[in-house]
C-alpha positions as CSV (number, residue, x, y, z in Angstrom):
1,M,-137.3,-73.9,-169.9
2,N,-133.6,-73.3,-169.1
3,R,-132.4,-71.9,-165.9
4,L,-131.8,-68.3,-167.5
5,A,-135.4,-68.1,-169.1
6,R,-137.0,-69.3,-165.8
7,T,-135.2,-66.8,-163.9
8,S,-136.2,-63.9,-166.3
9,S,-139.4,-65.1,-166.4
10,W,-139.9,-64.9,-162.3
11,L,-138.1,-61.4,-162.6
12,L,-140.2,-60.0,-165.3
13,L,-143.6,-61.0,-163.7
14,E,-142.7,-59.0,-160.6
15,K,-141.7,-55.9,-162.3
16,L,-144.6,-56.3,-164.4
17,V,-146.7,-56.2,-161.6
18,K,-144.8,-53.7,-159.9
19,I,-144.8,-51.2,-162.6
20,I,-148.5,-51.9,-163.0
21,A,-149.2,-51.0,-159.8
22,T,-147.2,-48.3,-159.4
23,L,-148.6,-46.6,-162.5
24,V,-152.0,-47.1,-161.1
25,T,-151.3,-45.9,-157.8
26,S,-149.3,-42.8,-159.3
27,V,-152.5,-41.9,-161.6
28,W,-154.8,-42.3,-158.6
29,V,-153.1,-40.4,-156.3
30,A,-151.9,-37.7,-158.9
31,R,-155.5,-37.4,-159.9
32,H,-156.8,-37.1,-156.4
33,L,-154.3,-34.5,-155.2
34,G,-153.3,-32.7,-158.1
35,P,-150.5,-31.2,-159.6
36,E,-149.4,-29.0,-156.7
37,T,-149.9,-31.6,-153.8
38,F,-148.7,-34.4,-156.1
39,G,-145.5,-32.1,-156.5
40,D,-145.1,-32.1,-152.9
41,L,-145.0,-35.8,-153.0
42,A,-143.0,-36.5,-155.4
43,F,-140.3,-33.9,-154.1
44,A,-140.2,-36.2,-150.7
45,L,-140.1,-39.5,-152.5
46,A,-137.3,-38.3,-154.8
47,F,-135.5,-36.8,-151.5
48,A,-135.8,-39.9,-149.6
49,L,-134.7,-42.2,-152.4
50,I,-131.3,-40.4,-152.7
51,F,-130.6,-41.2,-149.2
52,A,-132.2,-44.7,-149.5
53,D,-129.9,-45.6,-152.1
54,V,-126.7,-44.6,-150.2
55,S,-128.0,-47.1,-147.7
56,A,-127.7,-50.1,-149.9
57,L,-123.9,-49.3,-149.7
58,G,-123.5,-50.6,-153.3
59,L,-123.8,-54.0,-152.3
60,R,-126.3,-55.2,-154.7
61,A,-124.3,-56.7,-157.7
62,L,-121.3,-57.4,-155.8
63,L,-123.0,-59.6,-153.3
64,Q,-124.1,-61.4,-156.4
65,R,-120.7,-61.8,-157.8
66,T,-119.0,-62.7,-154.5
67,L,-121.3,-65.6,-153.5
68,L,-121.0,-67.1,-157.2
69,H,-117.2,-66.6,-156.7
70,E,-117.0,-67.7,-152.9
71,P,-119.8,-70.0,-152.2
72,Q,-118.4,-71.3,-149.2
73,G,-118.2,-68.3,-147.4
74,A,-121.9,-67.4,-147.9
75,N,-123.1,-67.2,-144.6
76,E,-120.3,-64.9,-143.4
77,T,-120.6,-62.7,-146.5
78,L,-124.8,-62.5,-146.1
79,G,-124.4,-61.9,-142.4
80,T,-121.8,-59.1,-142.6
81,A,-123.7,-57.6,-145.4
82,F,-126.8,-57.7,-143.5
83,I,-125.4,-56.1,-140.6
84,L,-123.6,-53.3,-142.4
85,R,-127.0,-52.4,-144.3
86,I,-128.8,-52.2,-140.9
87,I,-126.0,-49.6,-139.6
88,A,-126.3,-47.8,-143.0
89,G,-129.8,-47.5,-142.8
90,L,-129.8,-46.0,-139.3
91,G,-127.7,-43.4,-140.5
92,S,-128.9,-42.5,-143.8
93,G,-132.2,-42.2,-142.4
94,L,-131.3,-39.8,-139.4
95,I,-129.2,-37.9,-142.1
96,A,-132.0,-37.2,-144.7
97,V,-134.3,-35.9,-142.0
98,L,-131.7,-33.5,-140.8
99,T,-130.9,-32.6,-144.5
100,A,-134.8,-31.9,-145.3
101,W,-135.0,-30.0,-141.8
102,L,-132.1,-27.5,-142.7
103,L,-133.5,-26.9,-146.2
104,P,-135.4,-23.6,-146.5
105,V,-138.2,-25.2,-148.8
106,T,-139.2,-27.9,-146.8
107,T,-142.5,-27.6,-145.0
108,P,-143.7,-29.4,-141.9
109,T,-145.7,-31.8,-144.0
110,T,-143.0,-32.7,-146.4
111,L,-140.5,-33.3,-143.5
112,L,-142.9,-35.6,-142.2
113,M,-143.1,-37.5,-145.2
114,I,-139.7,-37.7,-145.4
115,A,-139.5,-39.0,-141.8
116,I,-141.8,-41.6,-142.7
117,L,-139.9,-42.8,-145.5
118,A,-136.6,-42.9,-143.9
119,T,-137.8,-45.3,-141.4
120,T,-137.8,-47.7,-144.7
121,F,-133.9,-47.7,-144.9
122,V,-133.5,-50.0,-141.8
123,F,-136.0,-52.4,-143.4
124,R,-134.2,-52.7,-146.6
125,S,-131.1,-54.2,-145.3
126,T,-132.9,-57.7,-145.9
127,E,-132.3,-56.8,-149.5
128,V,-129.1,-58.9,-149.2
129,F,-131.3,-61.8,-149.0
130,E,-132.8,-61.1,-152.3
131,Q,-129.2,-61.0,-153.5
132,S,-128.6,-64.8,-152.1
133,F,-131.8,-66.1,-154.2
134,L,-130.8,-64.2,-157.3
135,A,-127.2,-65.6,-157.2
136,Q,-128.9,-69.0,-157.3
137,Q,-130.9,-68.0,-160.0
138,N,-134.1,-68.7,-157.9
139,P,-136.0,-65.3,-157.8
140,R,-139.1,-66.8,-156.9
141,P,-139.6,-66.5,-153.2
142,T,-138.2,-62.7,-153.3
143,V,-140.7,-62.3,-156.3
144,M,-143.6,-63.6,-154.4
145,A,-143.0,-61.1,-151.3
146,R,-142.6,-58.0,-154.1
147,V,-145.8,-59.1,-155.7
148,T,-147.7,-59.5,-152.3
149,A,-146.4,-56.0,-151.0
150,S,-147.3,-54.1,-154.2
151,M,-150.8,-55.8,-154.3
152,A,-151.3,-54.8,-150.7
153,T,-150.3,-51.4,-151.3
154,L,-152.7,-51.0,-154.3
155,G,-155.6,-52.0,-152.4
156,A,-154.4,-49.3,-149.5
157,T,-154.2,-46.8,-152.3
158,A,-157.4,-47.4,-153.7
159,A,-159.1,-47.5,-150.2
160,F,-157.2,-44.1,-149.4
161,V,-158.4,-42.4,-152.5
162,L,-161.9,-43.7,-152.0
163,L,-161.8,-42.3,-148.5
164,D,-160.4,-39.0,-149.5
165,R,-157.5,-39.3,-147.5
166,N,-154.5,-36.6,-147.4
167,V,-151.4,-37.1,-149.0
168,L,-149.8,-38.5,-145.6
169,W,-151.9,-41.5,-145.9
170,F,-150.4,-42.4,-149.4
171,V,-146.8,-42.0,-147.6
172,A,-147.7,-44.4,-144.9
173,A,-148.6,-46.9,-147.7
174,R,-145.5,-46.6,-149.4
175,A,-143.6,-47.0,-146.3
176,A,-145.9,-50.2,-145.4
177,E,-145.4,-51.7,-149.0
178,F,-141.4,-51.9,-147.9
179,L,-142.1,-53.4,-144.5
180,V,-144.3,-56.3,-145.9
181,M,-141.8,-57.0,-148.8
182,N,-138.9,-57.3,-146.6
183,V,-140.8,-59.4,-143.9
184,G,-141.1,-61.6,-146.9
185,F,-137.8,-61.8,-147.9
186,T,-136.6,-62.7,-144.5
187,L,-139.0,-65.3,-144.0
188,A,-138.2,-67.0,-147.0
189,Y,-134.4,-67.0,-146.4
190,V,-135.0,-68.3,-143.0
191,R,-137.2,-71.1,-144.7
192,Q,-134.5,-71.9,-146.8
193,A,-131.2,-71.8,-144.6
194,G,-133.1,-72.3,-141.2
195,S,-131.7,-69.0,-139.5
196,L,-130.8,-65.6,-140.0
197,P,-126.9,-65.3,-140.9
198,L,-125.7,-63.2,-138.3
199,E,-122.2,-64.3,-139.0
200,Y,-120.1,-60.8,-138.7
201,S,-116.7,-60.7,-139.9
202,R,-114.4,-57.5,-139.5
203,S,-112.0,-58.4,-142.5
204,R,-115.1,-59.2,-144.7
205,A,-116.7,-56.3,-144.1
206,G,-113.4,-54.4,-144.6
207,A,-113.3,-56.5,-148.2
208,L,-116.9,-55.6,-149.1
209,L,-116.7,-51.8,-148.3
210,N,-113.2,-51.6,-150.1
211,E,-114.4,-52.5,-153.0
212,S,-118.0,-51.1,-152.8
213,W,-117.1,-47.8,-151.9
214,P,-116.8,-46.3,-155.6
215,L,-120.1,-48.4,-156.1
216,I,-121.8,-46.0,-153.3
217,L,-120.4,-43.1,-154.8
218,S,-121.5,-44.2,-158.3
219,G,-125.1,-45.1,-156.8
220,L,-125.2,-41.5,-155.6
221,G,-124.5,-40.1,-158.7
222,A,-126.9,-42.6,-160.5
223,I,-129.7,-41.5,-158.1
224,L,-128.8,-37.9,-158.2
225,N,-129.5,-38.0,-162.2
226,L,-132.6,-39.8,-162.1
227,K,-134.2,-37.7,-159.0
228,V,-132.2,-34.3,-158.3
229,D,-134.2,-32.6,-161.0
230,Q,-137.2,-32.9,-158.7
231,V,-135.6,-31.9,-155.6
232,M,-134.1,-28.8,-157.5
233,L,-137.7,-28.2,-159.2
234,A,-138.9,-28.0,-155.8
235,Q,-136.3,-25.5,-154.8
236,W,-136.4,-23.0,-157.7
237,S,-139.7,-23.5,-159.4
238,T,-143.2,-24.0,-158.3
239,R,-144.7,-27.4,-156.8
240,E,-146.6,-27.8,-160.3
241,N,-143.6,-28.0,-162.1
242,V,-142.6,-30.8,-160.1
243,G,-146.1,-32.5,-160.3
244,W,-146.0,-32.3,-164.2
245,Y,-142.3,-33.2,-164.3
246,A,-142.9,-36.3,-162.1
247,A,-146.0,-37.4,-164.3
248,A,-144.0,-37.4,-167.2
249,A,-141.0,-39.2,-165.6
250,Q,-143.2,-41.8,-164.2
251,L,-144.5,-42.7,-167.6
252,S,-141.0,-42.1,-169.2
253,E,-139.3,-44.5,-166.9
254,A,-142.2,-47.0,-166.5
255,W,-140.3,-49.5,-169.1
256,Y,-136.7,-49.1,-167.4
257,F,-137.2,-52.5,-165.3
258,I,-137.0,-54.3,-168.5
259,P,-133.1,-54.0,-169.2
260,T,-132.3,-54.2,-165.7
261,I,-134.1,-57.3,-165.5
262,L,-132.7,-58.9,-168.7
263,M,-129.1,-58.4,-167.6
264,T,-130.0,-59.2,-164.1
265,A,-130.9,-62.5,-164.9
266,A,-128.2,-62.8,-167.5
267,F,-125.6,-61.7,-165.2
268,P,-124.4,-65.1,-163.7
269,Q,-124.3,-66.7,-167.1
270,L,-122.4,-63.6,-168.4
271,V,-119.7,-64.3,-165.5
272,Q,-119.3,-67.9,-166.3
273,T,-118.9,-67.3,-169.9
274,K,-116.2,-64.7,-169.5
275,L,-114.4,-67.4,-167.5
276,A,-114.7,-70.2,-170.2
277,D,-114.8,-68.4,-173.5
278,G,-113.7,-64.9,-174.0
279,A,-114.6,-64.7,-177.4
280,A,-118.4,-65.6,-176.8
281,Y,-118.7,-63.4,-173.9
282,Q,-117.5,-60.5,-176.3
283,R,-120.2,-61.4,-178.7
284,N,-122.7,-61.8,-176.1
285,L,-122.0,-58.4,-174.8
286,Q,-122.2,-56.9,-178.1
287,R,-126.1,-58.4,-178.4
288,A,-126.8,-57.0,-175.2
289,F,-125.7,-53.6,-176.2
290,D,-127.8,-54.1,-179.6
291,A,-130.9,-55.2,-178.0
292,M,-130.9,-52.5,-175.2
293,A,-130.3,-49.5,-177.5
294,W,-133.2,-50.5,-180.0
295,L,-135.3,-51.3,-177.4
296,G,-134.7,-47.8,-176.3
297,I,-135.2,-46.4,-179.1
298,L,-138.7,-48.3,-180.1
299,V,-139.9,-46.8,-176.9
300,A,-138.7,-43.3,-177.2
301,T,-140.3,-43.1,-180.7
302,L,-143.6,-44.5,-179.5
303,L,-144.1,-42.1,-176.4
304,T,-143.0,-39.2,-178.5
305,V,-145.6,-39.5,-181.1
306,S,-148.4,-40.2,-178.6
307,A,-147.2,-38.0,-175.4
308,G,-150.2,-35.7,-175.6
309,A,-153.1,-38.2,-176.0
310,V,-151.1,-40.7,-173.4
311,I,-150.9,-38.0,-170.6
312,D,-154.7,-36.6,-171.4
313,L,-155.7,-40.2,-171.0
314,I,-153.9,-41.3,-167.9
315,Y,-153.6,-38.0,-165.9
316,G,-156.1,-35.6,-167.3
317,A,-156.2,-32.2,-168.3
318,P,-154.5,-30.4,-164.9
319,F,-151.5,-32.4,-166.2
320,A,-151.7,-31.4,-170.0
321,P,-148.1,-29.2,-169.6
322,A,-146.4,-32.7,-168.8
323,A,-146.8,-34.0,-172.3
324,S,-143.9,-31.6,-173.6
325,V,-141.8,-32.7,-170.7
326,L,-142.5,-36.5,-171.9
327,V,-141.4,-35.8,-175.4
328,L,-138.1,-34.9,-174.4
329,H,-137.3,-36.9,-171.1
330,V,-138.1,-40.2,-173.0
331,W,-135.1,-40.2,-175.2
332,G,-132.9,-40.4,-172.0
333,G,-134.0,-43.8,-172.1
334,V,-132.0,-45.1,-174.9
335,F,-128.9,-44.5,-172.7
336,I,-130.6,-45.7,-169.5
337,A,-131.2,-49.1,-171.5
338,M,-127.5,-49.2,-172.6
339,R,-126.6,-48.5,-169.0
340,A,-127.9,-51.9,-167.8
341,P,-125.3,-54.2,-169.6
342,L,-122.8,-51.8,-168.9
343,S,-123.1,-51.9,-165.5
344,K,-122.8,-55.6,-165.5
345,W,-119.6,-55.4,-167.4
346,I,-118.2,-53.0,-165.0
347,V,-118.8,-55.4,-162.1
348,A,-117.5,-58.4,-163.8
349,E,-114.3,-56.6,-165.0
350,R,-113.9,-55.6,-161.3
351,L,-113.4,-52.0,-162.7
352,T,-115.8,-50.2,-160.2
353,Y,-114.1,-46.8,-160.6
354,V,-115.7,-46.4,-163.9
355,S,-119.3,-46.3,-162.3
356,L,-118.0,-43.6,-160.0
357,V,-116.6,-41.5,-162.8
358,T,-119.3,-42.0,-165.0
359,H,-122.4,-41.5,-162.7
360,G,-120.4,-38.7,-161.0
361,L,-119.7,-36.7,-163.9
362,G,-123.2,-37.3,-165.1
363,A,-124.8,-36.0,-161.7
364,I,-122.4,-33.1,-161.5
365,I,-123.6,-32.1,-165.6
366,N,-127.2,-32.7,-164.3
367,I,-127.0,-30.3,-161.5
368,V,-125.1,-27.5,-163.4
369,I,-127.5,-27.9,-166.2
370,N,-130.6,-28.0,-163.8
371,A,-129.3,-24.7,-161.9
372,L,-129.0,-22.8,-165.5
373,L,-132.3,-24.1,-166.8
374,I,-134.6,-24.4,-164.4
375,P,-135.1,-20.8,-163.1
376,E,-136.4,-19.8,-166.3
377,N,-137.7,-23.0,-168.3
378,G,-139.1,-25.0,-165.2
379,A,-139.8,-29.0,-166.0
380,M,-138.7,-28.4,-169.6
381,G,-135.3,-27.3,-168.6
382,A,-135.2,-30.3,-166.0
383,A,-136.1,-32.6,-168.8
384,V,-133.1,-31.3,-171.2
385,A,-130.6,-31.8,-168.3
386,T,-131.7,-35.4,-167.6
387,V,-131.1,-36.2,-171.5
388,I,-128.0,-34.5,-171.4
389,S,-126.9,-36.2,-168.0
390,Y,-127.7,-39.7,-169.1
391,S,-126.0,-39.7,-172.6
392,V,-122.6,-38.6,-170.6
393,S,-123.0,-40.7,-168.0
394,A,-123.8,-43.9,-169.9
395,Y,-121.9,-43.1,-173.0
396,G,-119.9,-40.0,-173.6
397,A,-117.6,-40.5,-170.3
398,L,-116.7,-44.0,-171.9
399,W,-114.6,-42.3,-174.0
400,I,-112.5,-40.6,-171.8
401,L,-111.0,-43.8,-169.8
402,P,-108.9,-46.0,-171.9
403,A,-110.4,-49.2,-170.4
404,T,-113.9,-48.3,-171.4
405,R,-113.0,-47.1,-174.9
406,P,-114.0,-50.8,-176.4
407,V,-117.2,-50.6,-174.8
408,A,-117.9,-47.2,-175.7
409,L,-117.4,-48.5,-179.5
410,M,-119.9,-51.5,-178.9
411,M,-122.3,-48.6,-177.9
412,S,-121.6,-47.1,-181.1
413,L,-121.9,-50.0,-183.2
414,A,-125.1,-50.9,-181.3
415,L,-126.7,-47.7,-182.3
416,L,-125.7,-48.6,-185.8
417,A,-127.2,-52.2,-185.6
418,P,-129.6,-51.9,-188.3
419,L,-127.0,-50.8,-190.7
420,R,-124.8,-53.5,-189.6
421,L,-127.5,-56.1,-190.1
422,A,-128.5,-54.7,-193.5
423,R,-124.7,-55.0,-194.6
424,Q,-124.6,-58.7,-193.3
425,L,-127.8,-59.3,-195.4
426,L,-126.2,-57.8,-198.1
427,R,-123.3,-59.7,-198.1
428,R,-124.9,-63.2,-197.9
429,G,-127.2,-62.1,-200.7
430,S,-124.2,-61.5,-203.1
431,S,-122.4,-64.4,-201.9
């Protein structure tokens, strides 16, 4: 098995375990709590995740690329990123709690849930060590840490359901998952390197932040696209609507890890191909868009025809309204899938401003459409806003910028991949 396949296999294993554990725990918790309380939990998780993503400082893919291009400065790069993430985690956590406290819709229980989740932002600073392993195409140590944390959370959730615990226990389990996972990252890195990378460089910090600030803002735009609908539903609709929407979104988004995993594993090879053979780089990029587009269409079609049965089987009758939401929401996944190779292309080409523009425009459109549709249409309005915003941020906005129009054309060709294939087969048959 070559290195890319081995890396993909480990990452796929981790994501499969994670998604199964997340789905099982989500279903148990949703059935246990009911739509309204589950809506409270979904609101707290979505709200905290927005600030957690900001605390990552847009360093994930940027660190991989920097470590690949400048391996001699790895200790300084990781040490600087580690310290930056700790500072960002503390600041983001405090701002998250303060912002939640100022919102009129936040109850004492949801505020406490958000505060518990905010403590994880500092733990997540050790994600920089994961990027080191990914740059080496050696994800096994961090995969083991993530799998251990997921299984521990699954066991704790099952116990809390059987013991009939309230919602705070499930939030605490989620926070503990991050603690276990990030302790695992740290131990794996220390075992390999011998010590923590605590070498801080002001100039390195400046260089990283100078390039990452558009990624920070674009990351905020991306997470707003994913989660702002649940926050706005909590403000302008009922908690039951939040619960129904969260249940549908959980299923609709369950497969998003596949494009991300495939492109994360392929990224080092893509960078190397770009440096060695520009034509091969373009061919590989088009193949990636083709595969991701039709993976998204296949999943969306399957869930569209089976939405009612799937919701009833998994969540039960109280969540029946989530089926209509799922039928709409799932089509946004086509654009999310194509966004995976796009995101890697942006980093490889050093066009970080593109991520900022596209995610920012998508987030603005999402917020505006949610504001227009949620008061009258609830969860269905949020689903419509999601699909439109995903299509704009991952595809439509690319036609605006001259630098991204060639990639927009690649995406258009990807959507026409079956016709292109049929044309090639006809040509071969006639020759």
